[in-house]
C-alpha positions in Angstrom: 8.5 -8.2 9.4 7.9 -4.8 7.9 6.1 -3.5 11.0 9.0 -4.7 13.2 11.5 -3.0 10.9 9.6 0.3 10.8 9.2 0.2 14.6 12.9 -0.4 15.1 14.0 2.3 12.7 11.7 4.9 14.3 12.8 4.0 17.8 16.4 4.6 16.7 15.3 8.0 15.4 14.2 8.8 19.0 10.4 8.4 18.3 8.2 6.5 20.8 6.2 4.0 18.7 2.9 2.2 19.4 2.1 -0.5 16.8 -1.3 -1.9 16.3 -2.2 -4.6 13.8 -5.9 -4.1 12.9 -8.3 -1.4 12.2 -10.4 -1.7 15.4 -7.2 -1.5 17.6 -6.1 1.5 15.6 -9.4 3.3 16.3 -9.1 2.6 20.1 -5.5 3.8 20.2 -6.3 7.0 18.3 -9.2 7.8 20.6 -7.2 7.1 23.7 -4.0 9.1 23.1 -2.9 12.4 21.4 -0.5 11.1 18.8 1.8 13.4 16.9 1.7 11.4 13.6 0.1 8.3 12.2 1.6 5.7 9.8 -1.4 4.0 8.2 -1.5 0.8 6.2 -4.6 0.6 3.9 -5.0 -3.2 4.0 -5.8 -3.6 7.7 -8.1 -6.4 8.9 -11.2 -5.4 10.8 -11.5 -2.0 9.2 -9.8 -0.5 6.2 -7.2 2.2 6.5 -9.2 4.6 4.3 -12.2 4.1 6.6 -10.0 4.9 9.6 -8.7 8.0 7.9 -12.2 9.2 7.0 -13.4 8.8 10.6 -10.2 10.4 11.9 -10.7 13.6 9.9 -14.5 13.5 10.5 -13.8 13.6 14.3 -11.5 16.6 13.8 -8.2 15.0 14.5 -5.5 17.0 12.7 -2.3 15.0 13.3 -0.3 14.3 10.1 -1.0 10.9 8.4 1.3 9.0 6.1 -0.2 6.1 4.2 2.1 3.1 3.8 0.8 0.7 1.2 1.6 -1.7 -1.7 -1.2 0.0 -3.7 0.8 2.1 -6.2 -1.9 3.0 -8.8 -2.4 6.7 -9.3 -6.1 6.4 -8.4 -5.2 4.8 -5.0 -2.8 7.7 -4.3 -5.4 10.2 -5.2 -8.0 8.5 -3.0 -5.6 8.4 0.0 -4.6 12.1 -0.3 -8.1 13.3 -1.0 -9.3 11.3 2.1 -7.1 13.4 4.3 -3.6 11.8 4.2 -0.7 14.2 4.2 1.7 11.9 2.4 1.7 8.5 0.6 4.6 6.1 0.5 4.5 2.9 -1.6 6.1 -0.4 -0.3 8.9 -1.2 -0.5 10.4 2.0 0.8 13.7 3.2 2.2 13.4 3.6 6.0 15.6 6.7 5.9 13.2 8.3 3.4 10.3 7.5 5.7 12.1 9.2 8.6 12.8 12.2 6.5 9.2 12.5 5.5 8.1 12.3 9.1 10.5 15.0 10.1 9.2 17.2 7.3 5.6 16.8 8.3 6.3 17.4 12.0 8.3 20.5 11.0 5.4 21.8 9.0 3.0 21.0 11.9 5.1 23.2 14.2 5.1 26.0 11.6 8.8 25.7 10.9 10.6 25.7 7.5 14.1 25.7 8.8 15.3 22.1 9.5 17.4 23.3 12.4 15.8 24.3 15.7 17.5 27.2 17.3 16.7 28.5 20.8 19.0 30.7 22.8 22.5 29.1 22.9 21.1 25.8 21.6 21.0 24.4 18.0 19.3 21.1 17.4 19.5 19.1 14.2 16.6 16.5 14.2 18.0 14.7 11.1 21.5 14.1 12.5 20.6 13.9 16.2 23.2 16.6 16.9 22.8 19.2 19.6 25.1 22.2 19.9 25.4 24.5 23.0 27.1 27.7 22.0 28.4 25.9 18.9 29.9 23.1 21.1 28.6 19.6 20.3 26.8 17.9 23.1 26.6 14.1 23.3 23.1 12.8 24.1 21.5 9.5 24.6 18.4 8.7 22.5 16.1 9.5 25.4 17.9 12.7 26.2 17.6 13.8 22.5 13.9 13.0 22.5 13.3 15.0 25.7 15.2 18.1 24.6 13.5 17.9 21.2 10.1 17.9 22.9 10.9 20.8 25.1 12.2 22.8 22.1 9.1 22.2 20.1 7.3 24.8 22.1 9.9 26.7 24.1 8.4 28.8 26.9 5.5 26.4 27.3 5.4 24.0 30.2 5.3 20.3 29.4 4.0 18.0 32.0 5.8 14.8 33.2 2.9 12.7 31.9 3.2 14.3 28.4 6.9 13.6 28.4 6.4 10.0 29.4 3.8 9.5 26.6 6.1 11.1 24.0 9.3 9.2 25.1 7.9 5.7 25.8 5.7 3.3 23.8 3.1 1.0 25.3 5.3 -2.0 25.8 8.2 -0.1 27.4 8.6 0.0 31.2 9.0 3.4 32.7 10.7 3.9 36.0 8.9 6.3 38.3 11.8 8.8 38.3 12.8 8.3 34.6 11.9 11.8 33.5 13.7 13.3 36.5 16.8 11.3 35.7 16.9 12.5 32.1 16.3 16.1 33.1 19.2 15.8 35.6 21.5 14.4 33.0 20.6 17.2 30.5 21.2 19.8 33.2 24.7 18.3 33.8 25.5 18.8 30.1 23.8 22.1 29.5 23.8 23.9 32.8 21.0 24.2 35.4 19.3 27.3 34.1 18.0 26.4 30.6 15.4 23.8 31.8 13.2 25.2 34.5 11.1 23.0 36.8 7.5 24.3 37.5 6.6 22.5 40.7 3.6 20.3 40.3 3.2 21.2 36.7 6.3 20.1 34.6 9.3 21.6 32.7 10.0 24.3 30.2 12.9 25.7 28.3 14.0 29.2 29.2 15.9 31.3 26.6 17.2 33.9 29.0 17.5 32.4 32.5 
């Protein structure tokens, strides 16, 4: 029930979520895809969360890890943080607090301290899902918000269609062959056609001065 609740909350926050239920599945998933962040329960069947965390850091994976667990003893928190976790949240927890901690870790990963993302005429607020174009609010769907957020993470850098699909959709979600193109088309209708540039055969990038 908790896993389903967390997955639902994060999807409403515009995150694509893959949920695995044991340690061996977790290892296979982490070896297969470049995840931005990991939420890790310690009491997993098959292989413990701490063992997964040890192996993850030993392999050189640097993505942020938040431990979610019922173990609230100080020694358990110390063990988790010293094993390479970036944060530690004890059950039960508020889903809004979890989302805020995720945003903080991703902000730090991207080298930002300012909660707002500003680029050219755009201002994005990841916490409130608000986008402003020249100080004018723009209404976005969850997918459109996710996509513009991804492009604004590294403006000026081309992001491939495959990367966008991986970041917008979880394993169990069907992806239409032209889904990314449709979202890009809708964003251009709302923001103009010059901010998002298509690099043929490569992907898309944000351009500050078209």
